[in-house]
C-alpha atoms as a printed R data frame, in Angstrom:
    type eleno elety resid chain resno       x       y       z
1   ATOM     1    CA   MET     A     1  37.297  80.692 112.137
2   ATOM     2    CA   ARG     A     2  39.155  80.231 108.900
3   ATOM     3    CA   LYS     A     3  39.668  84.062 107.842
4   ATOM     4    CA   ALA     A     4  40.841  84.363 111.453
5   ATOM     5    CA   ILE     A     5  43.345  81.776 111.161
6   ATOM     6    CA   VAL     A     6  44.503  82.981 107.687
7   ATOM     7    CA   GLY     A     7  44.832  86.567 109.320
8   ATOM     8    CA   LEU     A     8  47.185  84.901 112.551
9   ATOM     9    CA   ILE     A     9  49.412  82.887 109.791
10  ATOM    10    CA   VAL     A    10  50.011  86.252 108.016
11  ATOM    11    CA   VAL     A    11  50.824  87.822 111.113
12  ATOM    12    CA   LEU     A    12  53.198  85.281 112.145
13  ATOM    13    CA   CYS     A    13  54.926  85.226 108.599
14  ATOM    14    CA   LEU     A    14  55.511  89.377 108.995
15  ATOM    15    CA   PHE     A    15  56.669  89.067 112.317
16  ATOM    16    CA   ILE     A    16  58.805  86.143 111.416
17  ATOM    17    CA   ALA     A    17  60.082  87.734 108.579
18  ATOM    18    CA   GLY     A    18  60.258  91.302 110.120
19  ATOM    19    CA   LYS     A    19  62.267  89.179 113.010
20  ATOM    20    CA   ALA     A    20  64.659  87.963 110.430
21  ATOM    21    CA   GLN     A    21  64.832  91.357 108.576
22  ATOM    22    CA   ALA     A    22  66.091  92.921 111.872
23  ATOM    23    CA   MET     A    23  68.672  90.617 112.326
24  ATOM    24    CA   GLU     A    24  70.712  91.119 109.184
25  ATOM    25    CA   PRO     A    25  74.032  92.287 109.753
26  ATOM    26    CA   PRO     A    26  74.477  95.879 108.219
27  ATOM    27    CA   THR     A    27  75.235  97.046 105.120
28  ATOM    28    CA   VAL     A    28  78.388  99.378 105.171
29  ATOM    29    CA   THR     A    29  79.971 101.631 102.502
30  ATOM    30    CA   ALA     A    30  83.575 100.729 104.355
31  ATOM    31    CA   ARG     A    31  86.018  98.852 102.050
32  ATOM    32    CA   ALA     A    32  86.752  97.249 105.680
33  ATOM    33    CA   ALA     A    33  84.866  97.553 108.836
34  ATOM    34    CA   ILE     A    34  83.949  96.004 112.598
35  ATOM    35    CA   VAL     A    35  82.317  96.830 115.632
36  ATOM    36    CA   LEU     A    36  83.908  95.074 118.917
37  ATOM    37    CA   ASP     A    37  83.044  95.173 122.884
38  ATOM    38    CA   ALA     A    38  85.527  97.307 124.416
39  ATOM    39    CA   ALA     A    39  86.128  95.032 127.207
40  ATOM    40    CA   THR     A    40  86.369  91.722 125.979
41  ATOM    41    CA   LYS     A    41  87.144  92.625 122.169
42  ATOM    42    CA   ARG     A    42  84.471  90.128 121.312
43  ATOM    43    CA   ILE     A    43  83.445  91.068 117.299
44  ATOM    44    CA   LEU     A    44  80.268  91.858 116.774
45  ATOM    45    CA   PHE     A    45  80.493  92.407 113.037
46  ATOM    46    CA   SER     A    46  83.261  92.623 110.639
47  ATOM    47    CA   LYS     A    47  83.928  93.103 106.787
48  ATOM    48    CA   ASN     A    48  87.774  92.680 105.668
49  ATOM    49    CA   ALA     A    49  88.500  93.017 109.174
50  ATOM    50    CA   TYR     A    50  92.299  91.670 108.427
51  ATOM    51    CA   GLU     A    51  92.897  93.065 105.186
52  ATOM    52    CA   GLN     A    52  96.033  95.618 105.638
53  ATOM    53    CA   LEU     A    53  95.154  99.304 104.864
54  ATOM    54    CA   PRO     A    54  96.104 102.876 105.409
55  ATOM    55    CA   MET     A    55  94.278 104.383 107.993
56  ATOM    56    CA   ALA     A    56  95.358 108.090 107.537
57  ATOM    57    CA   SER     A    57  95.045 110.210 110.830
58  ATOM    58    CA   THR     A    58  93.840 107.716 113.081
59  ATOM    59    CA   THR     A    59  97.330 106.871 113.418
60  ATOM    60    CA   LYS     A    60  97.540 109.783 115.938
61  ATOM    61    CA   ILE     A    61  95.294 107.363 118.435
62  ATOM    62    CA   MET     A    62  98.700 105.654 118.778
63  ATOM    63    CA   THR     A    63 100.486 108.555 119.158
64  ATOM    64    CA   ALA     A    64  97.970 109.982 121.642
65  ATOM    65    CA   ILE     A    65  98.711 106.805 123.587
66  ATOM    66    CA   LEU     A    66 102.401 107.085 123.591
67  ATOM    67    CA   ALA     A    67 102.013 110.756 125.012
68  ATOM    68    CA   ILE     A    68  99.673 109.592 127.684
69  ATOM    69    CA   GLU     A    69 101.704 106.616 128.631
70  ATOM    70    CA   SER     A    70 104.429 108.513 128.791
71  ATOM    71    CA   GLY     A    71 103.855 110.268 132.086
72  ATOM    72    CA   LYS     A    72 105.207 113.320 131.245
73  ATOM    73    CA   LEU     A    73 101.808 115.923 130.253
74  ATOM    74    CA   GLU     A    74 103.812 118.896 132.057
75  ATOM    75    CA   ASP     A    75 106.787 118.674 130.117
76  ATOM    76    CA   VAL     A    76 107.280 121.367 127.973
77  ATOM    77    CA   VAL     A    77 107.724 120.819 124.360
78  ATOM    78    CA   LYS     A    78 110.007 123.174 121.798
79  ATOM    79    CA   VAL     A    79 108.337 122.991 118.215
80  ATOM    80    CA   SER     A    80 111.554 122.201 115.879
81  ATOM    81    CA   GLU     A    81 111.256 123.753 112.418
82  ATOM    82    CA   TYR     A    82 110.504 120.549 110.871
83  ATOM    83    CA   ALA     A    83 107.637 120.042 113.038
84  ATOM    84    CA   SER     A    84 106.117 123.671 111.768
85  ATOM    85    CA   LEU     A    85 106.492 122.817 107.801
86  ATOM    86    CA   VAL     A    86 104.843 119.421 107.857
87  ATOM    87    CA   GLU     A    87 102.146 119.426 105.469
88  ATOM    88    CA   GLY     A    88  98.619 118.663 105.921
89  ATOM    89    CA   SER     A    89  96.065 119.577 108.861
90  ATOM    90    CA   SER     A    90  98.154 121.612 111.371
91  ATOM    91    CA   ILE     A    91  97.398 123.883 114.297
92  ATOM    92    CA   ASP     A    92 100.039 126.680 112.726
93  ATOM    93    CA   LEU     A    93 102.334 125.794 115.212
94  ATOM    94    CA   GLU     A    94 105.863 127.927 114.808
95  ATOM    95    CA   ALA     A    95 109.409 127.189 115.064
96  ATOM    96    CA   GLY     A    96 110.736 127.708 118.382
97  ATOM    97    CA   GLU     A    97 106.974 127.956 119.727
98  ATOM    98    CA   THR     A    98 106.712 126.334 123.466
99  ATOM    99    CA   LYS     A    99 103.814 123.960 124.347
100 ATOM   100    CA   THR     A   100 103.382 121.507 127.072
101 ATOM   101    CA   LEU     A   101 103.065 118.071 126.285
102 ATOM   102    CA   GLU     A   102  98.934 118.338 127.203
103 ATOM   103    CA   GLU     A   103  98.522 121.044 125.219
104 ATOM   104    CA   LEU     A   104  99.834 119.149 121.797
105 ATOM   105    CA   LEU     A   105  97.523 116.346 122.975
106 ATOM   106    CA   TYR     A   106  94.176 118.689 122.547
107 ATOM   107    CA   GLY     A   107  95.582 119.708 119.181
108 ATOM   108    CA   LEU     A   108  96.667 116.281 118.134
109 ATOM   109    CA   ILE     A   109  93.004 114.631 118.654
110 ATOM   110    CA   LEU     A   110  90.841 117.604 118.401
111 ATOM   111    CA   ARG     A   111  92.319 119.603 115.108
112 ATOM   112    CA   SER     A   112  94.185 116.486 113.757
113 ATOM   113    CA   GLY     A   113  97.541 118.625 113.905
114 ATOM   114    CA   ASN     A   114 100.376 116.895 111.569
115 ATOM   115    CA   ASP     A   115 102.243 119.601 113.108
116 ATOM   116    CA   VAL     A   116 101.585 118.237 116.415
117 ATOM   117    CA   ALA     A   117 101.948 114.626 115.638
118 ATOM   118    CA   VAL     A   118 105.524 115.361 114.758
119 ATOM   119    CA   ALA     A   119 106.324 117.484 117.753
120 ATOM   120    CA   ILE     A   120 105.618 114.849 119.601
121 ATOM   121    CA   ALA     A   121 107.427 112.566 118.094
122 ATOM   122    CA   GLU     A   122 110.821 114.303 118.215
123 ATOM   123    CA   HIS     A   123 110.255 115.385 122.008
124 ATOM   124    CA   LEU     A   124 109.518 111.694 123.143
125 ATOM   125    CA   GLY     A   125 111.211 109.798 120.538
126 ATOM   126    CA   GLY     A   126 114.126 112.012 119.345
127 ATOM   127    CA   SER     A   127 113.245 112.020 115.627
128 ATOM   128    CA   VAL     A   128 109.958 110.644 113.945
129 ATOM   129    CA   GLU     A   129 111.672 107.490 112.763
130 ATOM   130    CA   LYS     A   130 112.649 106.263 116.288
131 ATOM   131    CA   PHE     A   131 108.627 107.120 117.437
132 ATOM   132    CA   ALA     A   132 107.541 105.329 114.715
133 ATOM   133    CA   GLU     A   133 109.138 102.399 115.842
134 ATOM   134    CA   MET     A   134 107.955 102.649 119.439
135 ATOM   135    CA   MET     A   135 104.675 103.106 118.204
136 ATOM   136    CA   THR     A   136 104.973  99.916 115.937
137 ATOM   137    CA   GLU     A   137 106.309  97.775 119.104
138 ATOM   138    CA   ARG     A   138 103.521  98.967 121.014
139 ATOM   139    CA   ALA     A   139 100.976  97.690 118.723
140 ATOM   140    CA   ARG     A   140 102.256  94.575 118.721
141 ATOM   141    CA   GLN     A   141 102.177  94.524 123.080
142 ATOM   142    CA   LEU     A   142  98.307  95.613 122.188
143 ATOM   143    CA   GLY     A   143  97.677  92.329 120.228
144 ATOM   144    CA   ALA     A   144  97.535  94.464 116.758
145 ATOM   145    CA   LYS     A   145 100.173  92.386 114.939
146 ATOM   146    CA   GLN     A   146  99.350  93.341 111.349
147 ATOM   147    CA   THR     A   147 100.430  97.183 111.862
148 ATOM   148    CA   SER     A   148 103.084  98.909 110.718
149 ATOM   149    CA   PHE     A   149 103.820 102.507 111.578
150 ATOM   150    CA   MET     A   150 106.522 104.929 109.299
151 ATOM   151    CA   ASN     A   151 105.105 108.099 111.189
152 ATOM   152    CA   PRO     A   152 102.909 109.754 113.862
153 ATOM   153    CA   HIS     A   153 100.376 111.476 111.851
154 ATOM   154    CA   GLY     A   154  99.042 109.043 109.032
155 ATOM   155    CA   LEU     A   155 100.654 110.715 105.873
156 ATOM   156    CA   ASP     A   156 100.857 108.493 103.193
157 ATOM   157    CA   HIS     A   157 103.749 105.866 103.129
158 ATOM   158    CA   GLU     A   158 103.959 102.571 101.201
159 ATOM   159    CA   ASN     A   159 104.756 100.486 104.826
160 ATOM   160    CA   HIS     A   160 102.606 102.323 106.872
161 ATOM   161    CA   TYR     A   161  98.878 100.524 107.427
162 ATOM   162    CA   THR     A   162  96.875  98.628 109.652
163 ATOM   163    CA   THR     A   163  93.726  96.577 109.523
164 ATOM   164    CA   ALA     A   164  90.248  97.040 110.771
165 ATOM   165    CA   TYR     A   165  90.797  94.707 113.704
166 ATOM   166    CA   ASP     A   166  94.218  95.791 115.241
167 ATOM   167    CA   LEU     A   167  92.773  99.546 114.725
168 ATOM   168    CA   ALA     A   168  90.042  98.624 116.984
169 ATOM   169    CA   LEU     A   169  92.103  96.870 119.453
170 ATOM   170    CA   ILE     A   170  94.252 100.011 119.827
171 ATOM   171    CA   ALA     A   171  91.504 102.364 120.085
172 ATOM   172    CA   ALA     A   172  90.098 100.023 122.895
173 ATOM   173    CA   HIS     A   173  93.257 100.603 124.636
174 ATOM   174    CA   ALA     A   174  92.711 104.229 124.585
175 ATOM   175    CA   MET     A   175  89.398 104.116 125.624
176 ATOM   176    CA   SER     A   176  90.662 102.697 129.055
177 ATOM   177    CA   LEU     A   177  92.766 105.336 129.625
178 ATOM   178    CA   PRO     A   178  90.854 108.001 131.478
179 ATOM   179    CA   LYS     A   179  93.052 111.205 130.242
180 ATOM   180    CA   PHE     A   180  92.196 110.000 126.401
181 ATOM   181    CA   ARG     A   181  88.673 109.750 126.900
182 ATOM   182    CA   GLU     A   182  88.563 113.335 128.710
183 ATOM   183    CA   VAL     A   183  90.368 114.645 125.395
184 ATOM   184    CA   ALA     A   184  88.488 112.612 122.881
185 ATOM   185    CA   ALA     A   185  85.064 113.600 124.122
186 ATOM   186    CA   THR     A   186  86.219 117.577 124.557
187 ATOM   187    CA   PRO     A   187  84.057 119.631 122.179
188 ATOM   188    CA   GLU     A   188  86.470 122.726 122.329
189 ATOM   189    CA   LYS     A   189  89.620 123.721 124.076
190 ATOM   190    CA   LYS     A   190  91.562 126.887 123.971
191 ATOM   191    CA   ILE     A   191  95.672 126.481 124.418
192 ATOM   192    CA   SER     A   192  98.221 129.235 124.225
193 ATOM   193    CA   TRP     A   193  99.665 131.156 121.617
194 ATOM   194    CA   THR     A   194 103.019 132.218 121.917
195 ATOM   195    CA   GLY     A   195 103.353 135.775 120.709
196 ATOM   196    CA   ARG     A   196  99.786 136.281 120.045
197 ATOM   197    CA   PRO     A   197  97.196 138.331 122.420
198 ATOM   198    CA   TYR     A   198  94.673 135.428 121.917
199 ATOM   199    CA   ASP     A   199  94.478 131.780 122.466
200 ATOM   200    CA   ARG     A   200  93.775 129.241 119.753
201 ATOM   201    CA   VAL     A   201  90.657 127.782 119.710
202 ATOM   202    CA   LEU     A   202  90.739 123.929 118.846
203 ATOM   203    CA   ARG     A   203  86.947 122.547 118.109
204 ATOM   204    CA   ASN     A   204  86.588 118.767 118.088
205 ATOM   205    CA   GLN     A   205  86.296 117.452 114.162
206 ATOM   206    CA   ASN     A   206  84.212 114.438 115.448
207 ATOM   207    CA   ARG     A   207  80.694 114.996 114.270
208 ATOM   208    CA   LEU     A   208  79.878 111.796 115.887
209 ATOM   209    CA   LEU     A   209  79.763 113.302 119.440
210 ATOM   210    CA   PHE     A   210  76.944 115.464 118.740
211 ATOM   211    CA   MET     A   211  74.978 113.015 116.611
212 ATOM   212    CA   TYR     A   212  74.866 109.775 118.060
213 ATOM   213    CA   GLU     A   213  73.760 108.711 121.869
214 ATOM   214    CA   GLY     A   214  76.427 107.820 123.772
215 ATOM   215    CA   ALA     A   215  79.211 108.641 121.766
216 ATOM   216    CA   GLU     A   216  82.509 109.050 123.289
217 ATOM   217    CA   GLY     A   217  84.970 109.801 120.430
218 ATOM   218    CA   ILE     A   218  87.474 109.427 118.882
219 ATOM   219    CA   LYS     A   219  89.246 110.075 115.582
220 ATOM   220    CA   THR     A   220  88.744 110.747 112.003
221 ATOM   221    CA   GLY     A   221  90.984 110.332 109.239
222 ATOM   222    CA   TRP     A   222  91.245 111.055 105.152
223 ATOM   223    CA   THR     A   223  94.207 110.786 102.491
224 ATOM   224    CA   THR     A   224  93.228 110.263  98.687
225 ATOM   225    CA   PRO     A   225  94.654 106.525  98.863
226 ATOM   226    CA   ALA     A   226  93.125 105.548 102.844
227 ATOM   227    CA   GLY     A   227  89.525 107.479 101.804
228 ATOM   228    CA   ARG     A   228  87.308 108.470 104.808
229 ATOM   229    CA   CYS     A   229  88.334 106.828 107.772
230 ATOM   230    CA   PHE     A   230  86.809 106.855 111.112
231 ATOM   231    CA   VAL     A   231  87.346 104.957 114.492
232 ATOM   232    CA   GLY     A   232  84.597 105.498 117.025
233 ATOM   233    CA   ALA     A   233  83.218 104.875 120.528
234 ATOM   234    CA   ALA     A   234  80.135 104.725 122.079
235 ATOM   235    CA   SER     A   235  78.692 103.660 125.546
236 ATOM   236    CA   ARG     A   236  75.321 102.698 126.689
237 ATOM   237    CA   ASP     A   237  74.377 101.845 130.197
238 ATOM   238    CA   GLY     A   238  78.455 101.147 130.760
239 ATOM   239    CA   TRP     A   239  78.852  99.228 128.237
240 ATOM   240    CA   ARG     A   240  81.268 100.434 125.660
241 ATOM   241    CA   LEU     A   241  81.660  99.401 121.875
242 ATOM   242    CA   VAL     A   242  84.062 100.096 119.524
243 ATOM   243    CA   SER     A   243  84.071 100.492 115.949
244 ATOM   244    CA   VAL     A   244  86.125 101.120 112.762
245 ATOM   245    CA   VAL     A   245  85.390 101.811 109.386
246 ATOM   246    CA   LEU     A   246  88.456 102.135 106.472
247 ATOM   247    CA   ASN     A   247  87.782 103.570 103.180
248 ATOM   248    CA   ALA     A   248  84.293 104.081 103.996
249 ATOM   249    CA   PRO     A   249  82.459 106.983 101.852
250 ATOM   250    CA   GLN     A   250  79.655 106.949 104.044
251 ATOM   251    CA   MET     A   251  82.390 106.798 107.406
252 ATOM   252    CA   TRP     A   252  79.304 108.789 109.772
253 ATOM   253    CA   GLU     A   253  76.337 106.438 108.154
254 ATOM   254    CA   ASP     A   254  78.291 103.612 108.476
255 ATOM   255    CA   THR     A   255  79.529 104.080 112.108
256 ATOM   256    CA   GLN     A   256  76.007 104.924 113.344
257 ATOM   257    CA   LYS     A   257  75.083 101.369 111.760
258 ATOM   258    CA   LEU     A   258  77.491  99.657 113.497
259 ATOM   259    CA   PHE     A   259  76.560 100.952 116.863
260 ATOM   260    CA   ASP     A   260  72.889 100.310 116.252
261 ATOM   261    CA   PHE     A   261  73.386  96.871 115.257
262 ATOM   262    CA   GLY     A   262  75.646  96.172 118.482
263 ATOM   263    CA   PHE     A   263  73.531  97.820 121.088
264 ATOM   264    CA   THR     A   264  70.116  96.600 119.230
265 ATOM   265    CA   HIS     A   265  71.238  92.745 118.956
266 ATOM   266    CA   TYR     A   266  73.432  92.200 121.725
267 ATOM   267    CA   SER     A   267  73.328  92.964 125.374
268 ATOM   268    CA   TRP     A   268  75.808  93.361 128.170
269 ATOM   269    CA   GLN     A   269  75.197  90.124 130.562
270 ATOM   270    CA   GLU     A   270  77.196  89.227 134.086
271 ATOM   271    CA   ILE     A   271  77.839  85.855 133.325
272 ATOM   272    CA   ILE     A   272  79.657  84.984 136.694
273 ATOM   273    CA   ALA     A   273  79.510  87.467 139.794
274 ATOM   274    CA   ALA     A   274  82.808  88.560 141.968
275 ATOM   275    CA   GLY     A   275  82.900  86.313 145.062
276 ATOM   276    CA   GLN     A   276  80.973  83.737 143.375
277 ATOM   277    CA   PRO     A   277  81.833  79.911 144.671
278 ATOM   278    CA   LEU     A   278  83.176  78.311 141.609
279 ATOM   279    CA   VAL     A   279  84.648  74.823 142.415
280 ATOM   280    CA   THR     A   280  86.064  73.151 145.567
281 ATOM   281    CA   VAL     A   281  89.363  71.864 145.582
282 ATOM   282    CA   GLU     A   282  91.859  69.596 148.128
283 ATOM   283    CA   VAL     A   283  94.448  71.215 150.654
284 ATOM   284    CA   HIS     A   284  97.471  69.340 151.572
285 ATOM   285    CA   LYS     A   285  98.490  69.547 155.237
286 ATOM   286    CA   GLY     A   286  95.197  72.113 155.838
287 ATOM   287    CA   ARG     A   287  93.190  72.099 159.035
288 ATOM   288    CA   GLU     A   288  90.542  71.825 156.566
289 ATOM   289    CA   GLU     A   289  91.036  69.386 153.912
290 ATOM   290    CA   LYS     A   290  88.958  71.354 151.174
291 ATOM   291    CA   VAL     A   291  88.705  74.901 150.198
292 ATOM   292    CA   ALA     A   292  86.411  76.644 147.969
293 ATOM   293    CA   LEU     A   293  87.542  79.169 144.966
294 ATOM   294    CA   SER     A   294  85.726  81.812 143.776
295 ATOM   295    CA   ALA     A   295  85.975  84.492 141.149
296 ATOM   296    CA   ALA     A   296  88.279  87.306 141.608
297 ATOM   297    CA   ARG     A   297  85.904  89.696 140.144
298 ATOM   298    CA   SER     A   298  82.690  89.548 138.156
299 ATOM   299    CA   VAL     A   299  83.059  88.372 134.301
300 ATOM   300    CA   GLY     A   300  80.541  89.580 131.636
301 ATOM   301    CA   LEU     A   301  80.457  89.882 127.971
302 ATOM   302    CA   PRO     A   302  78.081  91.032 124.716
303 ATOM   303    CA   LEU     A   303  75.345  87.892 124.090
304 ATOM   304    CA   LYS     A   304  72.538  87.429 121.836
305 ATOM   305    CA   GLU     A   305  69.413  86.096 122.965
306 ATOM   306    CA   ASN     A   306  70.275  82.171 124.103
307 ATOM   307    CA   GLU     A   307  73.678  82.541 123.338
308 ATOM   308    CA   ALA     A   308  74.764  82.005 126.991
309 ATOM   309    CA   GLU     A   309  73.926  78.143 126.525
310 ATOM   310    CA   TYR     A   310  77.196  78.623 124.072
311 ATOM   311    CA   LEU     A   311  79.799  79.394 126.715
312 ATOM   312    CA   ARG     A   312  82.048  76.916 127.954
313 ATOM   313    CA   TYR     A   313  84.060  76.963 131.416
314 ATOM   314    CA   GLU     A   314  87.660  76.079 131.913
315 ATOM   315    CA   PHE     A   315  89.166  75.932 135.388
316 ATOM   316    CA   GLU     A   316  93.200  75.735 135.555
317 ATOM   317    CA   VAL     A   317  93.786  74.994 138.850
318 ATOM   318    CA   ASN     A   318  97.243  75.309 140.640
319 ATOM   319    CA   LYS     A   319  98.600  71.253 140.463
320 ATOM   320    CA   GLU     A   320  99.182  71.037 144.452
321 ATOM   321    CA   ILE     A   321  97.568  73.559 146.861
322 ATOM   322    CA   THR     A   322  99.098  72.950 150.305
323 ATOM   323    CA   ALA     A   323  98.254  75.115 153.317
324 ATOM   324    CA   PRO     A   324  98.884  77.618 154.889
325 ATOM   325    CA   ILE     A   325  96.190  79.739 152.703
326 ATOM   326    CA   LYS     A   326  94.828  83.347 152.911
327 ATOM   327    CA   LYS     A   327  91.589  84.284 152.072
328 ATOM   328    CA   GLY     A   328  91.708  85.923 148.860
329 ATOM   329    CA   GLN     A   329  95.220  83.772 147.321
330 ATOM   330    CA   GLN     A   330  94.699  83.402 143.418
331 ATOM   331    CA   LEU     A   331  95.396  79.363 143.293
332 ATOM   332    CA   GLY     A   332  94.186  79.370 139.853
333 ATOM   333    CA   THR     A   333  92.286  80.560 136.828
334 ATOM   334    CA   LEU     A   334  88.771  80.501 134.981
335 ATOM   335    CA   HIS     A   335  88.636  80.589 131.234
336 ATOM   336    CA   VAL     A   336  85.517  81.529 129.410
337 ATOM   337    CA   TYR     A   337  85.041  80.108 125.766
338 ATOM   338    CA   PHE     A   338  82.085  81.278 123.275
339 ATOM   339    CA   GLY     A   339  82.905  77.955 121.079
340 ATOM   340    CA   ARG     A   340  86.449  78.126 120.750
341 ATOM   341    CA   GLN     A   341  86.913  81.589 121.071
342 ATOM   342    CA   HIS     A   342  88.498  82.670 124.205
343 ATOM   343    CA   VAL     A   343  86.743  85.658 125.563
344 ATOM   344    CA   ALA     A   344  87.200  86.193 129.095
345 ATOM   345    CA   GLN     A   345  89.122  85.072 132.619
346 ATOM   346    CA   THR     A   346  89.130  85.746 136.311
347 ATOM   347    CA   PRO     A   347  91.537  84.975 138.689
348 ATOM   348    CA   LEU     A   348  90.423  81.788 141.250
349 ATOM   349    CA   VAL     A   349  90.991  82.811 144.682
350 ATOM   350    CA   ALA     A   350  90.347  81.201 148.138
351 ATOM   351    CA   ALA     A   351  87.123  81.789 148.875
352 ATOM   352    CA   GLU     A   352  88.393  81.746 153.223
353 ATOM   353    CA   ALA     A   353  91.631  81.305 154.766
354 ATOM   354    CA   VAL     A   354  93.121  77.619 155.670
355 ATOM   355    CA   GLU     A   355  95.433  77.143 158.319
356 ATOM   356    CA   ARG     A   356  98.127  74.684 158.579
357 ATOM   357    CA   SER     A   357  97.392  71.578 160.728
358 ATOM   358    CA   SER     A   358  99.620  70.246 163.152
359 ATOM   359    CA   LEU     A   359 101.559  67.081 163.243
360 ATOM   360    CA   LEU     A   360  99.053  65.799 166.268
361 ATOM   361    CA   HIS     A   361  96.242  66.951 163.382
362 ATOM   362    CA   ARG     A   362  97.234  65.127 160.820
363 ATOM   363    CA   LEU     A   363  97.449  61.903 163.114
364 ATOM   364    CA   VAL     A   364  94.296  62.165 164.133
365 ATOM   365    CA   THR     A   365  92.967  62.736 160.933
366 ATOM   366    CA   PHE     A   366  94.922  59.748 159.332
367 ATOM   367    CA   PHE     A   367  93.648  57.345 162.170
368 ATOM   368    CA   ARG     A   368  89.972  58.770 161.667
369 ATOM   369    CA   ARG     A   369  90.244  57.691 157.463
370 ATOM   370    CA   LEU     A   370  91.666  54.292 158.603
371 ATOM   371    CA   PHE     A   371  89.214  52.976 160.941
């Protein structure tokens, strides 16, 4: 009997040790790294995530965002001599050659063409310098406030930098754009080659697409000062994670470790369902004295086991709610916090319509309350 008890204790100890080991954060070679939930931006793991570093060709994610958001993918772009001569990776654009902006987008993401990046910048911004200003401003709008762009391709410049966190925010936005997702996940694309009897064949340089389950993209990068850089995205069961590794000698291995950690130790959990009644508030001058407020949309976030108990909910409701009220009318906002971090929100809307009461109805109500 004693041996059985000792054996059970050993098994339990091994189980607990294995559990503790499994929960350890990943060891990565990257100088800076992060993996976060694309929807809520909740950080699941980070290392030096706020250190400003060069990002090489992962710069082109922002170049692509501006190209897509311009709404001008059908524009015909004439390649300048300056664009055709830019150093580094290219798709061999020639001065005077014409391409649609959409064709250039594939050359930008699949083959990381620096010549493509300059052609896009000149077409949309008028100059590389002006376009870089547009890139930095768009980054600020996305919350990437520690990022500075000096060019559209990522060649080295002392004032061209980002952080792993900022780049993850930019990438999460890029992956919210259907056209970007389409391009980033394309294994191979043929585009025209002016003056040649054959097309250019662009093959995606992102090896993660072929080596990791659920991989969706998005961009590689390398220069000597920046080292190997990679921004990745992967989805499982409709849940998307975004990762960034900067100056990572083993960028593919690092990226897989980050995704494995996120998908293994967290799960996407719906904490509030769309249409779920959450709070009841008073209505002034209404045929009904109160109205229920429900969530306009579902709210979910990645959580580890038993983490839901640390969630905190705050109801921000309009100071005075007066009839008439339409069903679905927004009357407040629900804020969700994990500890002190704001992780999600949803509008609070009227679950039912409330008509404005007549003077007679208000008098009857008044006397009922009085007597």
